[in-house]
LUMMIZA-196253 format. One record per residue (C-alpha): x, y, z. Coordinates in nm, 3 decimals. Layout:
% residues N
REC      c1      c2      c3
REC       X       Y       Z
...
END
This chain:
% residues 230
REC      c1      c2      c3
REC   0.000   0.000   0.000
REC   0.157   0.336  -0.100
REC   0.210   0.596   0.170
REC  -0.069   0.855   0.164
REC  -0.019   1.227   0.222
REC  -0.096   1.337   0.575
REC  -0.431   1.507   0.628
REC  -0.507   1.797   0.861
REC  -0.827   1.858   1.056
REC  -0.909   2.227   1.009
REC  -1.183   2.454   1.141
REC  -1.207   2.645   0.811
REC  -1.116   2.610   0.445
REC  -0.773   2.765   0.400
REC  -0.651   2.827   0.046
REC  -0.282   2.773  -0.009
REC  -0.086   3.096  -0.039
REC   0.041   3.179  -0.386
REC   0.302   3.453  -0.394
REC   0.210   3.752  -0.605
REC  -0.144   3.636  -0.679
REC  -0.479   3.734  -0.538
REC  -0.736   3.477  -0.434
REC  -0.847   3.304  -0.756
REC  -1.210   3.260  -0.848
REC  -1.169   2.884  -0.836
REC  -1.027   2.884  -0.485
REC  -1.066   2.508  -0.444
REC  -0.783   2.446  -0.689
REC  -0.545   2.584  -0.427
REC  -0.703   2.418  -0.123
REC  -0.534   2.090  -0.025
REC  -0.756   1.805   0.087
REC  -0.844   1.831   0.456
REC  -1.101   1.723   0.711
REC  -1.323   2.025   0.763
REC  -1.451   2.054   1.122
REC  -1.588   2.409   1.172
REC  -1.705   2.325   1.524
REC  -1.343   2.310   1.642
REC  -1.344   2.690   1.662
REC  -1.591   2.663   1.952
REC  -1.379   2.430   2.166
REC  -1.067   2.478   2.376
REC  -0.769   2.278   2.252
REC  -0.716   2.069   2.568
REC  -0.954   1.775   2.562
REC  -1.126   1.866   2.235
REC  -1.151   1.500   2.128
REC  -1.386   1.434   2.418
REC  -1.543   1.780   2.448
REC  -1.680   1.749   2.094
REC  -1.893   1.457   2.216
REC  -2.044   1.648   2.507
REC  -2.350   1.877   2.487
REC  -2.135   2.190   2.510
REC  -2.216   2.283   2.150
REC  -2.412   2.143   1.858
REC  -2.135   2.001   1.641
REC  -2.346   1.930   1.334
REC  -2.538   2.258   1.348
REC  -2.207   2.448   1.344
REC  -2.079   2.234   1.060
REC  -2.387   2.291   0.846
REC  -2.392   2.666   0.915
REC  -2.030   2.693   0.802
REC  -2.094   2.482   0.492
REC  -2.386   2.700   0.387
REC  -2.155   3.005   0.408
REC  -1.875   2.857   0.194
REC  -1.798   3.031  -0.137
REC  -1.899   2.827  -0.439
REC  -1.669   2.526  -0.495
REC  -1.445   2.626  -0.201
REC  -1.511   2.299  -0.024
REC  -1.468   2.057  -0.309
REC  -1.142   1.919  -0.162
REC  -1.276   1.899   0.193
REC  -1.397   1.596   0.385
REC  -1.689   1.715   0.597
REC  -1.658   1.607   0.962
REC  -1.999   1.510   1.103
REC  -2.104   1.363   1.438
REC  -2.275   1.054   1.300
REC  -2.399   0.923   1.635
REC  -2.615   1.236   1.671
REC  -2.975   1.111   1.702
REC  -3.099   1.426   1.528
REC  -2.878   1.391   1.220
REC  -3.091   1.330   0.911
REC  -2.883   1.209   0.619
REC  -3.134   1.336   0.363
REC  -3.103   1.692   0.494
REC  -2.725   1.664   0.530
REC  -2.690   1.547   0.170
REC  -2.867   1.857   0.040
REC  -2.642   2.089   0.242
REC  -2.323   1.906   0.144
REC  -2.406   1.900  -0.224
REC  -2.497   2.269  -0.222
REC  -2.151   2.335  -0.073
REC  -1.983   2.125  -0.343
REC  -1.868   1.864  -0.092
REC  -1.867   1.499  -0.193
REC  -1.669   1.349   0.098
REC  -1.772   1.288   0.460
REC  -1.636   1.125   0.774
REC  -1.760   1.032   1.122
REC  -1.564   1.278   1.331
REC  -1.589   1.324   1.622
REC  -1.644   0.955   1.680
REC  -1.831   0.805   1.973
REC  -1.584   0.517   1.963
REC  -1.331   0.696   2.182
REC  -1.569   0.646   2.476
REC  -1.528   0.304   2.633
REC  -1.642   0.100   2.930
REC  -1.991   0.124   3.076
REC  -2.060   0.455   2.900
REC  -1.993   0.294   2.562
REC  -2.232   0.009   2.641
REC  -2.494   0.265   2.742
REC  -2.466   0.455   2.415
REC  -2.476   0.131   2.215
REC  -2.784   0.009   2.403
REC  -2.957   0.339   2.324
REC  -2.875   0.303   1.954
REC  -2.627   0.591   1.965
REC  -2.300   0.401   1.943
REC  -2.069   0.254   1.684
REC  -2.341   0.072   1.495
REC  -2.533   0.395   1.438
REC  -2.216   0.557   1.306
REC  -2.170   0.267   1.067
REC  -2.531   0.279   0.949
REC  -2.516   0.656   0.888
REC  -2.191   0.624   0.694
REC  -2.352   0.347   0.489
REC  -2.635   0.585   0.399
REC  -2.382   0.843   0.280
REC  -2.210   0.575   0.070
REC  -2.541   0.483  -0.091
REC  -2.608   0.852  -0.157
REC  -2.291   0.863  -0.366
REC  -2.045   1.020  -0.121
REC  -1.683   0.916  -0.077
REC  -1.663   0.816   0.289
REC  -1.366   0.798   0.522
REC  -1.447   0.600   0.834
REC  -1.297   0.663   1.176
REC  -1.250   0.334   1.360
REC  -1.150   0.269   1.718
REC  -1.060  -0.096   1.666
REC  -0.995  -0.353   1.396
REC  -1.348  -0.489   1.441
REC  -1.514  -0.151   1.387
REC  -1.285  -0.088   1.089
REC  -1.400  -0.414   0.933
REC  -1.764  -0.318   1.000
REC  -1.713   0.017   0.827
REC  -1.545  -0.158   0.534
REC  -1.857  -0.372   0.492
REC  -2.062  -0.052   0.477
REC  -1.861   0.053   0.172
REC  -1.630   0.325   0.309
REC  -1.332   0.398   0.085
REC  -1.069   0.466   0.350
REC  -1.017   0.429   0.724
REC  -0.864   0.631   1.005
REC  -0.767   0.438   1.317
REC  -0.820   0.648   1.629
REC  -0.607   0.536   1.929
REC  -0.824   0.726   2.174
REC  -0.753   1.054   2.352
REC  -0.411   1.092   2.513
REC  -0.413   1.021   2.884
REC  -0.191   1.211   3.127
REC  -0.024   0.887   3.240
REC   0.243   0.789   2.987
REC   0.182   0.421   3.063
REC  -0.178   0.454   2.946
REC  -0.063   0.631   2.629
REC   0.188   0.354   2.567
REC  -0.079   0.088   2.612
REC  -0.317   0.272   2.376
REC  -0.041   0.303   2.116
REC   0.037  -0.068   2.147
REC  -0.331  -0.150   2.097
REC  -0.341   0.078   1.792
REC  -0.044  -0.101   1.638
REC  -0.213  -0.438   1.693
REC  -0.537  -0.306   1.541
REC  -0.346  -0.190   1.233
REC  -0.188  -0.535   1.193
REC  -0.530  -0.698   1.223
REC  -0.686  -0.460   0.971
REC  -0.434  -0.574   0.710
REC  -0.597  -0.918   0.728
REC  -0.954  -0.786   0.741
REC  -0.958  -0.528   0.462
REC  -0.742  -0.390   0.183
REC  -0.857  -0.031   0.245
REC  -0.593   0.236   0.313
REC  -0.566   0.317   0.683
REC  -0.434   0.642   0.825
REC  -0.352   0.685   1.193
REC  -0.513   0.966   1.391
REC  -0.257   1.150   1.604
REC  -0.455   1.320   1.883
REC  -0.321   1.605   2.094
REC  -0.089   1.487   2.370
REC   0.076   1.189   2.204
REC   0.447   1.187   2.132
REC   0.682   0.908   2.034
REC   0.442   0.649   2.179
REC   0.270   0.631   1.841
REC   0.587   0.581   1.635
REC   0.542   0.204   1.613
REC   0.180   0.233   1.502
REC   0.270   0.509   1.256
REC   0.517   0.278   1.086
REC   0.228   0.039   1.015
REC  -0.016   0.302   0.884
REC  -0.055   0.439   0.533
REC  -0.040   0.800   0.653
REC  -0.140   1.027   0.939
REC  -0.425   1.257   1.029
REC  -0.373   1.530   1.287
REC  -0.511   1.864   1.397
REC  -0.394   2.156   1.187
END
């Protein structure tokens, strides 16, 4: 599998600077591919992986408001980041907004999969967990969108592959303050990447959340590229 270019998660479309030229009419030609998450602007940097899942702001409402305000074709290289476990997300409405913004790519970010333990079981029992994310992404696939799926394990990555996603991002979970917990999470991520090689032939990037350092080097060597906050 060839190494993929790293992707950045950005809170706004940022055209690449071109010396001596003004902003072109077709701005998207100078915008590198990115994951567009406008709701990031409303969150503090520390803990934003988890904060995005809490009712401190309406992630999808902010995303859709920003998409409606995009200049024509400005978002054609963006992957729209949507909270797919949101019980109020209606794919039919989202499709109209995305197409009007010229966006043909989506992903399930933030992902509910970074919550584990009893809380994760509670969300799953209420129909708001990983399986809902997978079902929503499957609806976007059937609507003709190119979908990148965030996965928290090899099993969820395989499930997303069966839904028809075209690429995966393995999320190791938020960085814990204890380096031993970060090391354990990185080790689990490396094992998940090895397992995914046997479960799917999709390209798999590794998410590099805030707070990780060299712990993820081993997992990074197994991935096809990285995704990190810009």
